Backbone as CSV, one residue per row, in Angstrom:
resi,resn,N_x,N_y,N_z,CA_x,CA_y,CA_z,C_x,C_y,C_z
1,GLN,-68.430,-6.040,78.794,-69.420,-6.223,77.717,-69.968,-7.695,77.709
2,GLN,-69.149,-8.659,77.998,-69.610,-10.037,77.976,-70.596,-10.306,79.046
3,GLN,-70.621,-9.493,80.122,-71.539,-9.746,81.213,-72.859,-9.037,81.013
4,GLN,-72.994,-8.278,79.923,-74.184,-7.437,79.740,-75.455,-8.268,79.623
5,PRO,-75.524,-9.397,78.837,-76.734,-10.188,78.806,-77.187,-10.709,80.197
6,GLU,-76.181,-11.064,80.988,-76.487,-11.558,82.350,-77.164,-10.445,83.157
7,SER,-76.580,-9.218,83.132,-77.157,-8.107,83.871,-78.556,-7.738,83.353
8,ASP,-78.786,-7.931,82.033,-80.101,-7.688,81.480,-81.152,-8.625,82.090
9,TRP,-80.834,-9.908,82.225,-81.773,-10.840,82.805,-81.943,-10.554,84.288
10,VAL,-80.827,-10.126,84.976,-80.971,-9.757,86.374,-81.926,-8.573,86.509
11,ARG,-81.792,-7.608,85.645,-82.691,-6.395,85.652,-84.153,-6.833,85.501
12,VAL,-84.387,-7.783,84.567,-85.756,-8.248,84.360,-86.299,-8.843,85.644
13,GLY,-85.522,-9.639,86.320,-85.944,-10.262,87.559,-86.202,-9.251,88.626
14,LEU,-85.299,-8.295,88.774,-85.460,-7.252,89.808,-86.667,-6.355,89.518
15,ALA,-86.904,-6.073,88.252,-88.089,-5.291,87.888,-89.367,-5.997,88.246
16,GLY,-89.374,-7.319,87.984,-90.564,-8.102,88.413,-90.824,-8.131,89.844
17,CYS,-89.793,-8.212,90.633,-89.918,-8.169,92.133,-90.436,-6.868,92.635
18,SER,-89.909,-5.747,92.095,-90.267,-4.463,92.580,-91.709,-4.123,92.123
19,ASN,-92.128,-4.506,90.941,-93.502,-4.254,90.512,-94.470,-5.123,91.290
20,LEU,-94.122,-6.354,91.561,-94.973,-7.237,92.358,-95.238,-6.659,93.761
21,THR,-94.174,-6.153,94.352,-94.300,-5.582,95.693,-95.271,-4.372,95.669
22,ALA,-95.097,-3.548,94.625,-95.924,-2.352,94.483,-97.375,-2.723,94.292
23,ALA,-97.636,-3.831,93.587,-99.023,-4.290,93.362,-99.669,-4.697,94.606
24,VAL,-99.003,-5.337,95.519,-99.536,-5.776,96.767,-99.947,-4.556,97.645
25,VAL,-99.016,-3.581,97.719,-99.261,-2.396,98.521,-100.402,-1.575,98.011
26,THR,-100.573,-1.468,96.770,-101.566,-0.551,96.144,-102.875,-1.272,95.763
27,ASN,-103.009,-2.565,96.042,-104.187,-3.269,95.669,-105.521,-2.668,96.242
28,PRO,-105.557,-2.201,97.481,-106.767,-1.560,97.964,-107.213,-0.363,97.121
29,VAL,-106.272,0.452,96.673,-106.612,1.578,95.821,-107.117,1.082,94.556
30,ASP,-106.560,0.024,93.978,-106.950,-0.512,92.720,-108.386,-1.027,92.712
31,VAL,-108.781,-1.657,93.842,-110.120,-2.179,93.987,-111.136,-1.011,93.877
32,VAL,-110.918,0.030,94.650,-111.828,1.183,94.659,-111.824,1.818,93.252
33,LYS,-110.687,1.924,92.619,-110.573,2.586,91.274,-111.413,1.771,90.295
34,ILE,-111.315,0.444,90.315,-112.097,-0.444,89.396,-113.586,-0.181,89.632
35,ARG,-114.005,-0.176,90.894,-115.423,0.004,91.223,-115.939,1.350,90.699
36,LEU,-115.157,2.425,90.874,-115.535,3.717,90.421,-115.614,3.796,88.885
37,GLN,-114.739,3.139,88.208,-114.650,3.171,86.765,-115.863,2.489,86.073
38,ILE,-116.311,1.375,86.644,-117.445,0.653,86.035,-118.764,1.234,86.497
39,GLN,-118.795,2.015,87.599,-119.985,2.574,88.089,-120.574,3.621,87.138
40,GLY,-121.818,3.533,86.811,-122.454,4.506,85.975,-122.304,4.314,84.523
41,GLU,-121.649,3.209,84.087,-121.483,2.935,82.674,-122.814,2.623,82.036
42,ALA,-122.937,2.876,80.763,-124.246,2.652,80.035,-124.634,1.222,80.140
43,ALA,-123.741,0.290,80.155,-124.043,-1.117,80.154,-124.555,-1.571,81.545
44,ASN,-124.492,-0.718,82.500,-124.815,-1.141,83.845,-125.728,-0.103,84.513
45,ARG,-126.633,0.443,83.799,-127.442,1.556,84.301,-128.416,1.090,85.352
46,THR,-128.712,-0.176,85.486,-129.641,-0.630,86.461,-129.127,-0.467,87.868
47,SER,-127.832,-0.385,88.038,-127.255,-0.271,89.406,-127.080,1.161,89.779
48,SER,-127.346,1.510,91.000,-127.212,2.892,91.447,-125.771,3.139,91.863
49,ALA,-125.410,4.426,91.935,-124.044,4.825,92.319,-123.860,4.474,93.818
50,ARG,-122.877,3.600,94.120,-122.616,3.196,95.469,-121.336,3.784,95.997
51,TYR,-120.459,4.117,95.087,-119.098,4.615,95.477,-118.942,6.070,95.154
52,ALA,-119.292,6.913,96.147,-119.292,8.354,95.945,-117.899,8.940,96.256
53,GLY,-116.980,8.784,95.318,-115.668,9.256,95.531,-114.712,8.215,96.193
54,PHE,-113.468,8.533,96.217,-112.450,7.517,96.660,-112.560,7.172,98.120
55,ILE,-112.629,8.185,99.005,-112.641,7.936,100.429,-113.903,7.206,100.833
56,ARG,-115.057,7.680,100.351,-116.331,7.000,100.708,-116.448,5.619,99.998
57,GLY,-115.827,5.529,98.854,-115.761,4.195,98.189,-114.950,3.216,98.992
58,LEU,-113.838,3.672,99.548,-113.003,2.853,100.378,-113.767,2.385,101.585
59,ALA,-114.494,3.341,102.211,-115.317,2.986,103.386,-116.406,2.027,103.056
60,THR,-117.021,2.179,101.889,-118.094,1.273,101.433,-117.600,-0.159,101.266
61,VAL,-116.433,-0.329,100.667,-115.879,-1.620,100.475,-115.615,-2.273,101.821
62,VAL,-114.994,-1.551,102.718,-114.629,-2.073,104.081,-115.957,-2.462,104.815
63,ARG,-116.972,-1.608,104.752,-118.221,-1.832,105.444,-118.940,-3.035,104.975
64,ASN,-118.996,-3.201,103.664,-119.752,-4.302,103.028,-118.955,-5.634,102.913
65,GLU,-117.645,-5.556,102.800,-116.893,-6.738,102.502,-115.745,-6.989,103.508
66,GLY,-115.565,-6.032,104.421,-114.441,-6.149,105.348,-113.127,-5.800,104.723
67,LEU,-112.049,-5.827,105.496,-110.752,-5.508,104.968,-110.295,-6.394,103.845
68,ARG,-110.822,-7.658,103.864,-110.440,-8.601,102.854,-110.883,-8.086,101.455
69,GLY,-111.977,-7.325,101.475,-112.515,-6.803,100.205,-111.553,-5.931,99.501
70,LEU,-110.615,-5.228,100.258,-109.615,-4.377,99.651,-108.507,-5.182,98.985
71,TYR,-108.436,-6.476,99.263,-107.415,-7.282,98.671,-107.975,-8.349,97.725
72,LYS,-109.151,-8.014,97.188,-109.717,-8.876,96.110,-108.818,-8.770,94.903
73,GLY,-108.614,-9.908,94.280,-107.819,-9.900,93.080,-106.357,-9.756,93.274
74,VAL,-105.833,-9.838,94.523,-104.448,-9.566,94.775,-103.536,-10.615,94.163
75,VAL,-103.985,-11.827,94.093,-103.172,-12.960,93.531,-102.946,-12.720,92.017
76,PRO,-104.054,-12.550,91.170,-103.795,-12.240,89.789,-103.087,-10.897,89.639
77,SER,-103.285,-9.973,90.564,-102.568,-8.679,90.455,-101.050,-8.922,90.619
78,MET,-100.658,-9.788,91.544,-99.228,-10.109,91.712,-98.707,-10.818,90.492
79,MET,-99.509,-11.741,89.981,-99.091,-12.466,88.768,-98.941,-11.565,87.597
80,ARG,-99.912,-10.634,87.486,-99.840,-9.686,86.322,-98.693,-8.701,86.442
81,ASP,-98.511,-8.074,87.595,-97.460,-7.106,87.700,-96.079,-7.736,87.765
82,GLY,-95.975,-8.945,88.254,-94.696,-9.638,88.251,-94.188,-9.864,86.849
83,GLY,-95.095,-10.340,85.958,-94.678,-10.592,84.553,-94.688,-9.346,83.743
84,TYR,-95.698,-8.547,83.799,-95.853,-7.313,83.016,-94.735,-6.361,83.392
85,GLY,-94.513,-6.140,84.721,-93.501,-5.202,85.186,-92.123,-5.641,84.835
86,ALA,-91.872,-6.952,84.932,-90.556,-7.498,84.550,-90.163,-7.181,83.148
87,ILE,-91.140,-7.269,82.265,-90.869,-7.012,80.798,-90.805,-5.585,80.519
88,ARG,-91.786,-4.781,80.938,-91.870,-3.362,80.525,-90.752,-2.548,81.174
89,VAL,-90.424,-2.800,82.404,-89.365,-2.063,83.104,-88.018,-2.721,82.908
90,GLY,-88.003,-4.050,83.027,-86.720,-4.764,82.965,-86.089,-4.783,81.583
91,LEU,-86.914,-4.691,80.542,-86.372,-4.744,79.173,-86.238,-3.291,78.573
92,TYR,-86.628,-2.302,79.364,-86.553,-0.948,78.817,-85.132,-0.508,78.413
93,GLU,-84.160,-0.813,79.205,-82.780,-0.413,78.900,-82.198,-1.224,77.705
94,PRO,-82.437,-2.567,77.657,-81.956,-3.272,76.460,-82.598,-2.764,75.181
95,VAL,-83.883,-2.410,75.227,-84.557,-1.856,74.058,-83.991,-0.505,73.703
96,LYS,-83.644,0.296,74.705,-82.996,1.558,74.392,-81.712,1.341,73.577
97,ARG,-80.984,0.350,73.942,-79.767,0.016,73.171,-80.054,-0.328,71.715
98,LEU,-81.224,-0.951,71.526,-81.619,-1.268,70.130,-81.941,-0.037,69.343
99,PHE,-82.359,1.016,70.091,-82.648,2.315,69.444,-81.405,3.163,69.330
100,GLY,-80.244,2.582,69.697,-78.986,3.265,69.459,-78.405,3.956,70.674
101,GLU,-78.847,3.661,71.831,-78.260,4.300,73.039,-76.815,3.819,73.298
102,THR,-75.912,4.791,73.468,-74.535,4.483,73.871,-74.193,5.227,75.135
103,ASP,-74.771,6.415,75.309,-74.543,7.256,76.516,-75.941,7.536,77.148
104,PRO,-76.294,6.913,78.278,-77.587,7.115,78.899,-77.888,8.573,79.220
105,ALA,-76.850,9.349,79.526,-77.089,10.786,79.887,-77.399,11.673,78.678
106,ASN,-77.141,11.142,77.497,-77.366,11.944,76.264,-78.111,11.129,75.240
107,PHE,-79.332,10.755,75.636,-80.173,9.915,74.776,-81.500,10.669,74.589
108,SER,-81.935,10.833,73.347,-83.096,11.683,73.048,-84.380,11.193,73.734
109,LEU,-85.218,12.135,74.137,-86.455,11.790,74.846,-87.400,10.951,73.966
110,TRP,-87.467,11.312,72.675,-88.393,10.576,71.812,-88.041,9.114,71.639
111,LYS,-86.733,8.855,71.679,-86.264,7.464,71.629,-86.573,6.708,72.935
112,LYS,-86.503,7.414,74.044,-86.902,6.852,75.318,-88.363,6.486,75.285
113,ILE,-89.197,7.427,74.796,-90.629,7.189,74.705,-90.928,5.989,73.804
114,CYS,-90.261,5.895,72.669,-90.445,4.728,71.796,-90.048,3.437,72.481
115,SER,-88.939,3.439,73.213,-88.497,2.280,73.943,-89.488,1.846,74.961
116,GLY,-90.092,2.809,75.668,-91.063,2.507,76.676,-92.364,1.910,76.056
117,ALA,-92.754,2.483,74.928,-93.926,1.973,74.251,-93.760,0.579,73.798
118,VAL,-92.583,0.248,73.321,-92.333,-1.172,72.843,-92.384,-2.138,73.990
119,THR,-91.723,-1.846,75.101,-91.740,-2.788,76.250,-93.077,-2.829,76.906
120,GLY,-93.867,-1.745,76.860,-95.193,-1.748,77.371,-96.093,-2.683,76.645
121,VAL,-96.020,-2.648,75.298,-96.820,-3.516,74.418,-96.447,-4.961,74.660
122,LEU,-95.165,-5.242,74.703,-94.717,-6.622,74.937,-95.225,-7.206,76.246
123,GLY,-94.997,-6.442,77.312,-95.393,-6.849,78.652,-96.904,-7.035,78.759
124,SER,-97.662,-6.135,78.199,-99.116,-6.229,78.253,-99.682,-7.403,77.490
125,ALA,-99.082,-7.646,76.295,-99.513,-8.793,75.494,-99.377,-10.093,76.240
126,VAL,-98.301,-10.218,77.013,-98.066,-11.429,77.760,-99.034,-11.490,78.975
127,ALA,-99.263,-10.343,79.613,-100.020,-10.386,80.896,-101.504,-10.149,80.783
128,THR,-102.058,-9.995,79.599,-103.505,-9.685,79.449,-104.406,-10.680,80.215
129,PRO,-104.210,-12.024,80.175,-105.089,-12.910,80.854,-105.135,-12.684,82.352
130,THR,-103.957,-12.425,82.957,-103.937,-12.154,84.416,-104.567,-10.779,84.681
131,ASP,-104.437,-9.838,83.790,-105.061,-8.529,83.975,-106.574,-8.650,83.928
132,LEU,-107.054,-9.491,82.993,-108.494,-9.695,82.878,-109.072,-10.336,84.114
133,VAL,-108.432,-11.332,84.658,-108.868,-11.993,85.881,-108.848,-10.982,87.084
134,LYS,-107.800,-10.212,87.132,-107.733,-9.167,88.194,-108.888,-8.216,88.191
135,VAL,-109.176,-7.673,87.006,-110.327,-6.749,86.877,-111.640,-7.415,87.263
136,ARG,-111.892,-8.615,86.747,-113.088,-9.311,87.065,-113.322,-9.563,88.541
137,MET,-112.235,-9.957,89.202,-112.291,-10.308,90.640,-112.413,-9.093,91.491
138,GLN,-111.812,-7.942,91.063,-111.881,-6.726,91.859,-113.187,-5.976,91.672
139,ALA,-113.914,-6.235,90.550,-115.073,-5.463,90.224,-116.307,-5.794,91.042
140,PHE,-116.388,-7.036,91.584,-117.590,-7.500,92.251,-117.401,-7.776,93.725
141,GLU,-118.498,-7.641,94.418,-118.485,-7.881,95.867,-118.555,-9.366,96.158
142,SER,-118.681,-9.699,97.431,-118.732,-11.101,97.876,-119.842,-11.841,97.232
143,GLY,-119.622,-13.149,96.908,-120.627,-13.968,96.299,-120.753,-13.733,94.814
144,ALA,-119.824,-13.085,94.203,-119.901,-12.748,92.813,-119.385,-13.918,91.997
145,ARG,-118.888,-13.607,90.779,-118.698,-14.657,89.751,-117.738,-15.800,90.135
146,TYR,-116.651,-15.489,90.770,-115.538,-16.482,90.933,-115.214,-16.829,92.430
147,ARG,-114.893,-18.090,92.584,-114.513,-18.547,93.948,-113.057,-18.252,94.226
148,GLY,-112.274,-18.073,93.192,-110.864,-17.813,93.403,-110.177,-17.568,92.064
149,THR,-108.879,-17.425,92.112,-108.124,-17.125,90.865,-108.209,-18.220,89.841
150,TRP,-107.979,-19.442,90.243,-107.995,-20.561,89.322,-109.399,-20.762,88.743
151,HIS,-110.416,-20.598,89.585,-111.817,-20.746,89.121,-112.103,-19.673,88.077
152,ALA,-111.575,-18.456,88.304,-111.776,-17.376,87.366,-111.148,-17.688,85.995
153,PHE,-109.914,-18.175,86.002,-109.262,-18.567,84.722,-110.039,-19.618,83.998
154,VAL,-110.486,-20.652,84.710,-111.207,-21.786,84.091,-112.605,-21.274,83.580
155,SER,-113.256,-20.461,84.346,-114.590,-19.973,83.959,-114.515,-19.092,82.741
156,ILE,-113.516,-18.228,82.674,-113.356,-17.334,81.520,-112.970,-18.156,80.311
157,TYR,-112.108,-19.165,80.451,-111.731,-20.017,79.374,-112.969,-20.790,78.831
158,ALA,-113.883,-21.175,79.740,-115.099,-21.881,79.359,-116.060,-20.967,78.520
159,GLU,-115.936,-19.689,78.720,-116.777,-18.725,77.968,-116.440,-18.736,76.483
160,GLY,-115.191,-18.914,76.176,-114.807,-18.787,74.757,-113.391,-19.152,74.434
161,GLY,-112.799,-20.059,75.272,-111.410,-20.546,74.988,-110.386,-19.439,75.236
162,VAL,-109.209,-19.622,74.611,-108.162,-18.695,74.730,-108.505,-17.226,74.364
163,PRO,-109.296,-17.001,73.284,-109.664,-15.636,72.958,-110.389,-14.923,74.073
164,ALA,-111.188,-15.648,74.888,-111.884,-15.040,76.053,-110.954,-14.474,77.051
165,LEU,-109.769,-15.126,77.202,-108.759,-14.684,78.166,-108.068,-13.382,77.640
166,TYR,-108.216,-13.113,76.354,-107.544,-11.935,75.794,-108.549,-10.872,75.404
167,LYS,-109.728,-10.951,76.021,-110.758,-9.882,75.827,-110.188,-8.554,76.351
168,GLY,-110.371,-7.498,75.552,-109.873,-6.224,75.948,-108.364,-6.012,75.684
169,ILE,-107.766,-6.912,74.888,-106.322,-6.763,74.671,-105.982,-5.490,73.929
170,GLY,-106.939,-4.987,73.076,-106.649,-3.736,72.357,-106.486,-2.596,73.271
171,PRO,-107.465,-2.209,74.089,-107.310,-1.077,75.003,-106.231,-1.387,76.079
172,THR,-106.053,-2.631,76.413,-105.013,-3.021,77.407,-103.621,-2.703,76.873
173,VAL,-103.379,-3.156,75.662,-102.071,-2.905,75.056,-101.855,-1.388,74.783
174,ALA,-102.909,-0.706,74.357,-102.816,0.731,74.098,-102.506,1.437,75.416
175,ARG,-103.146,1.068,76.465,-102.889,1.697,77.781,-101.492,1.412,78.226
176,ALA,-101.029,0.168,78.054,-99.699,-0.225,78.502,-98.607,0.552,77.725
177,ALA,-98.880,0.748,76.429,-97.889,1.504,75.599,-97.794,2.897,76.142
178,VAL,-98.969,3.550,76.432,-98.949,4.937,76.917,-98.367,4.990,78.353
179,VAL,-98.754,4.008,79.215,-98.232,3.957,80.565,-96.698,3.940,80.573
180,THR,-96.150,3.009,79.846,-94.693,2.835,79.909,-93.952,3.885,79.121
181,ALA,-94.559,4.394,78.013,-93.983,5.451,77.272,-94.010,6.810,78.045
182,THR,-94.872,6.889,79.048,-94.941,8.063,79.874,-94.096,7.893,81.124
183,GLN,-94.362,6.818,81.845,-93.805,6.576,83.184,-92.296,6.413,83.214
184,VAL,-91.855,5.418,82.466,-90.392,5.095,82.557,-89.512,6.204,81.939
185,PRO,-89.849,6.711,80.737,-89.054,7.830,80.232,-89.145,9.064,81.088
186,SER,-90.267,9.358,81.709,-90.368,10.504,82.587,-89.368,10.387,83.713
187,TYR,-89.339,9.211,84.313,-88.341,8.953,85.374,-86.896,9.039,84.839
188,ASP,-86.715,8.407,83.711,-85.366,8.324,83.057,-84.874,9.678,82.628
189,HIS,-85.784,10.556,82.255,-85.385,11.906,81.762,-85.270,12.890,82.949
190,PHE,-86.134,12.730,83.893,-86.139,13.682,85.033,-84.907,13.576,85.846
191,LYS,-84.456,12.325,86.087,-83.220,12.065,86.885,-81.992,12.727,86.340
192,PRO,-81.593,12.438,85.091,-80.333,13.128,84.586,-80.482,14.612,84.517
193,THR,-81.704,15.135,84.286,-81.885,16.609,84.269,-81.541,17.174,85.627
194,MET,-82.087,16.586,86.699,-81.787,17.047,88.053,-80.312,16.911,88.370
195,LEU,-79.711,15.759,87.984,-78.303,15.535,88.268,-77.413,16.481,87.484
196,SER,-77.735,16.731,86.208,-76.838,17.619,85.414,-76.865,19.070,85.871
197,ARG,-77.970,19.460,86.511,-78.140,20.841,87.029,-77.684,21.000,88.447
198,GLY,-77.247,19.835,89.040,-76.679,19.908,90.373,-77.752,20.130,91.455
199,LEU,-79.010,19.845,91.138,-80.104,20.118,92.073,-80.194,19.015,93.143
200,LEU,-79.911,17.791,92.735,-79.950,16.651,93.627,-78.838,15.637,93.249
201,LYS,-78.397,14.916,94.255,-77.442,13.837,93.955,-78.145,12.497,93.828
202,GLU,-77.455,11.510,93.227,-77.979,10.171,93.162,-78.292,9.638,94.491
203,GLY,-79.535,9.158,94.729,-79.915,8.682,96.044,-81.414,8.660,96.178
204,LEU,-81.895,8.284,97.393,-83.314,8.090,97.633,-84.135,9.363,97.432
205,PRO,-83.706,10.553,97.857,-84.528,11.725,97.570,-84.808,11.980,96.082
206,LEU,-83.750,11.805,95.278,-83.882,11.917,93.812,-84.789,10.860,93.274
207,HIS,-84.657,9.577,93.694,-85.492,8.513,93.227,-86.955,8.815,93.602
208,PHE,-87.232,9.304,94.797,-88.620,9.611,95.205,-89.199,10.720,94.357
209,LEU,-88.487,11.816,94.153,-88.973,12.964,93.479,-89.222,12.566,91.960
210,ALA,-88.286,11.847,91.367,-88.434,11.466,89.968,-89.589,10.529,89.773
211,SER,-89.808,9.609,90.722,-90.925,8.674,90.598,-92.253,9.319,90.824
212,MET,-92.307,10.333,91.705,-93.546,11.061,91.919,-93.928,11.833,90.650
213,PHE,-92.971,12.432,90.022,-93.194,13.156,88.769,-93.696,12.217,87.698
214,ALA,-93.054,11.066,87.598,-93.394,10.034,86.575,-94.813,9.531,86.829
215,GLY,-95.195,9.349,88.118,-96.514,8.872,88.439,-97.590,9.830,88.030
216,LEU,-97.368,11.145,88.269,-98.345,12.166,87.895,-98.545,12.219,86.415
217,MET,-97.446,12.213,85.646,-97.541,12.243,84.237,-98.278,11.068,83.665
218,CYS,-98.033,9.900,84.279,-98.662,8.671,83.836,-100.192,8.706,84.095
219,ALA,-100.585,9.200,85.245,-102.016,9.232,85.584,-102.781,10.134,84.629
220,ILE,-102.221,11.261,84.264,-102.854,12.219,83.404,-103.053,11.593,82.019
221,THR,-102.034,10.933,81.491,-102.119,10.392,80.125,-102.946,9.127,79.985
222,THR,-103.016,8.370,81.056,-103.642,7.039,80.932,-105.017,6.859,81.472
223,SER,-105.571,7.808,82.206,-106.859,7.610,82.840,-107.947,7.253,81.845
224,PRO,-108.122,7.957,80.711,-109.172,7.603,79.812,-109.032,6.168,79.246
225,LEU,-107.800,5.798,78.928,-107.503,4.416,78.437,-107.827,3.363,79.529
226,ASP,-107.564,3.737,80.771,-107.755,2.807,81.862,-109.221,2.551,82.084
227,VAL,-110.076,3.623,81.980,-111.530,3.446,82.080,-112.034,2.551,80.984
228,VAL,-111.628,2.797,79.751,-112.093,1.952,78.623,-111.629,0.517,78.838
229,LYS,-110.390,0.292,79.186,-109.882,-1.035,79.385,-110.669,-1.781,80.456
230,THR,-110.933,-1.114,81.554,-111.689,-1.767,82.619,-113.065,-2.155,82.238
231,ARG,-113.746,-1.287,81.506,-115.144,-1.581,81.112,-115.226,-2.681,80.104
232,VAL,-114.313,-2.649,79.157,-114.345,-3.711,78.114,-114.048,-5.070,78.750
233,MET,-113.079,-5.140,79.635,-112.720,-6.356,80.314,-113.824,-6.883,81.253
234,ASN,-114.524,-5.959,81.815,-115.578,-6.354,82.818,-116.888,-6.796,82.235
235,GLN,-117.147,-6.522,80.947,-118.424,-6.832,80.354,-118.666,-8.378,80.220
236,ASP,-119.932,-8.690,80.296,-120.358,-10.097,80.129,-120.340,-10.471,78.668
237,THR,-120.077,-11.717,78.344,-120.283,-12.238,76.998,-121.288,-13.364,77.009
238,VAL,-121.726,-13.786,78.191,-122.727,-14.772,78.286,-123.818,-14.283,79.276
239,GLY,-124.951,-14.969,79.257,-126.024,-14.488,80.180,-126.897,-13.511,79.537
240,LEU,-127.707,-12.798,80.317,-128.760,-11.908,79.773,-128.205,-10.684,79.177
241,ARG,-127.140,-10.121,79.762,-126.679,-8.832,79.256,-125.928,-8.938,77.966
242,GLY,-125.014,-9.909,77.854,-124.222,-10.042,76.683,-123.209,-8.938,76.573
243,ALA,-122.370,-8.949,75.526,-121.347,-7.971,75.404,-121.950,-6.598,75.092
244,ALA,-121.555,-5.526,75.801,-122.106,-4.216,75.601,-121.340,-3.400,74.609
245,TYR,-120.053,-3.681,74.452,-119.181,-2.909,73.574,-118.543,-3.848,72.527
246,SER,-118.611,-3.390,71.330,-118.005,-4.217,70.224,-116.488,-4.046,70.217
247,ASN,-116.014,-2.855,70.661,-114.577,-2.620,70.715,-114.328,-1.423,71.622
248,ALA,-113.038,-1.072,71.748,-112.678,0.020,72.659,-113.290,1.396,72.231
249,PHE,-113.391,1.595,70.909,-113.966,2.858,70.434,-115.427,3.000,70.822
250,SER,-116.167,1.907,70.652,-117.618,1.950,71.021,-117.800,2.187,72.529
251,CYS,-116.882,1.650,73.318,-116.928,1.883,74.738,-116.645,3.357,75.095
252,ALA,-115.599,3.888,74.485,-115.301,5.298,74.704,-116.422,6.251,74.279
253,ALA,-116.988,5.883,73.100,-118.130,6.702,72.593,-119.339,6.591,73.519
254,ALA,-119.603,5.415,74.042,-120.725,5.281,74.927,-120.502,6.072,76.238
255,ALA,-119.266,6.060,76.751,-118.978,6.822,77.951,-119.204,8.305,77.726
256,ILE,-118.676,8.801,76.567,-118.816,10.231,76.365,-120.291,10.642,76.095
257,ARG,-121.027,9.719,75.408,-122.425,10.051,75.101,-123.268,10.066,76.373
258,THR,-123.081,9.184,77.297,-123.930,9.068,78.501,-123.415,9.820,79.681
259,GLU,-122.092,10.047,79.731,-121.478,10.640,80.915,-120.651,11.905,80.618
260,GLY,-120.509,12.246,79.328,-119.670,13.365,78.971,-118.165,12.956,79.053
261,LEU,-117.325,13.953,78.735,-115.890,13.634,78.729,-115.399,13.296,80.139
262,THR,-116.091,13.723,81.131,-115.595,13.451,82.490,-115.764,11.892,82.773
263,GLY,-116.633,11.222,81.978,-116.774,9.814,82.165,-115.446,9.062,81.881
264,LEU,-114.616,9.624,81.036,-113.314,8.983,80.750,-112.265,9.251,81.851
265,TYR,-112.634,10.129,82.758,-111.714,10.362,83.895,-112.299,9.934,85.205
266,LYS,-113.315,9.046,85.152,-113.855,8.401,86.373,-112.749,7.650,87.036
267,GLY,-112.666,7.826,88.335,-111.613,7.087,89.091,-110.242,7.695,88.920
268,PHE,-110.182,9.001,88.453,-108.860,9.585,88.261,-108.031,9.677,89.567
269,VAL,-108.754,10.127,90.655,-108.026,10.314,91.919,-107.457,8.966,92.390
270,PRO,-108.289,7.893,92.465,-107.639,6.614,92.890,-106.641,6.103,91.907
271,ASN,-106.871,6.422,90.600,-105.887,5.999,89.583,-104.554,6.676,89.864
272,TRP,-104.576,7.921,90.205,-103.339,8.638,90.529,-102.777,8.140,91.854
273,MET,-103.711,7.968,92.774,-103.237,7.476,94.146,-102.658,6.064,94.053
274,ARG,-103.041,5.331,93.007,-102.440,3.992,92.840,-101.133,4.122,91.986
275,ILE,-101.230,4.880,90.865,-100.026,4.967,90.023,-98.869,5.659,90.736
276,GLY,-99.215,6.730,91.508,-98.211,7.505,92.233,-97.413,6.590,93.186
277,PRO,-98.073,6.006,94.196,-97.337,5.134,95.069,-96.744,3.893,94.393
278,HIS,-97.472,3.352,93.413,-96.965,2.197,92.701,-95.675,2.524,91.953
279,THR,-95.633,3.732,91.367,-94.400,4.171,90.668,-93.255,4.400,91.634
280,VAL,-93.607,5.066,92.773,-92.535,5.318,93.772,-92.001,4.030,94.315
281,ILE,-92.852,3.093,94.728,-92.436,1.848,95.276,-91.583,1.048,94.251
282,THR,-92.091,1.047,93.030,-91.447,0.274,92.004,-90.048,0.744,91.735
283,PHE,-89.873,2.035,91.517,-88.540,2.553,91.147,-87.594,2.648,92.331
284,MET,-88.126,2.960,93.542,-87.224,3.030,94.686,-86.685,1.610,95.071
285,ILE,-87.557,0.628,94.986,-87.097,-0.727,95.258,-86.158,-1.231,94.124
286,PHE,-86.553,-0.905,92.881,-85.761,-1.329,91.761,-84.337,-0.706,91.853
287,GLU,-84.250,0.553,92.175,-82.939,1.219,92.274,-82.100,0.604,93.407
288,GLN,-82.708,0.270,94.556,-82.024,-0.280,95.683,-81.559,-1.711,95.414
289,LEU,-82.391,-2.450,94.685,-82.000,-3.826,94.326,-80.868,-3.821,93.326
290,ARG,-80.898,-2.842,92.418,-79.779,-2.727,91.468,-78.493,-2.419,92.182
291,LYS,-78.560,-1.520,93.133,-77.391,-1.119,93.943,-76.874,-2.358,94.661
292,LEU,-77.790,-3.120,95.180,-77.446,-4.367,96.013,-76.612,-5.324,95.141
293,VAL,-76.993,-5.466,93.908,-76.321,-6.535,93.072,-75.261,-5.905,92.148
294,GLY,-75.043,-4.631,92.287,-73.956,-3.977,91.565,-74.279,-3.513,90.150
295,ILE,-75.541,-3.193,89.866,-75.933,-2.682,88.557,-76.111,-1.175,88.697
296,ARG,-75.587,-0.373,87.739,-75.685,1.100,87.888,-77.141,1.524,87.908
297,PRO,-77.388,2.746,88.492,-78.729,3.261,88.550,-79.295,3.534,87.153
298,ILE,-80.637,3.656,87.054,-81.253,4.018,85.761,-80.729,5.399,85.347
């Protein structure tokens, strides 16, 4: 029991490392997803559709920007996932204990969901500035707003100080709450269910299957929030266009009005293709790192 706080901090560090690795691997998918999500929005009607689906979008980025285009925003993405992932995944189990967990195998699903929502909100609140820079850098082609990560931070700060770095924090935190309340509890609940029924033993096949299931559930629940978050973060506050959305609700309403309900699921395939592998990489690395340092599996 006296070693518990130490293992909690170790978990936080391991979670950050596993999420950071997943962010690097899935960055190309994230770039295409961002481009698809902002394409066709009411605030940007002057631009024609350039990214016709995920595969053609991927080809368009490579053709126009080279392979480097697929790794736009990778530095703020690593910064974001390293901090955000460390908190939302690493603190999940300590927060479960605050909700009264004593036996991980017999802990109610709704308390797992609440635990995930809490850590998602905490992690997102800390990581919003890096998330904002990531979205801005991934959204535009070569020669766009920023020369690099530091220039992006400085430029956004110049727009409106610290509040400018937290633009879109509402939909960002809402999305993070739903992401973590779906993803981590899905994994945490699926695993003991499979184990208790004797369908799989603890190990890589179970980790892979549980993380694939968690990734699918996460993509379904979060895609609309992800579209809104991306569009709010990407809008201008200076220059000719100015802010197009007063808040997340006005953004969602504009998307539905001009594009129908399907507008909220733009980029669903790349979103799933990012969340799926991201979830698999995160949890499989996290479980192996835990095993390496002697911490029990999730």
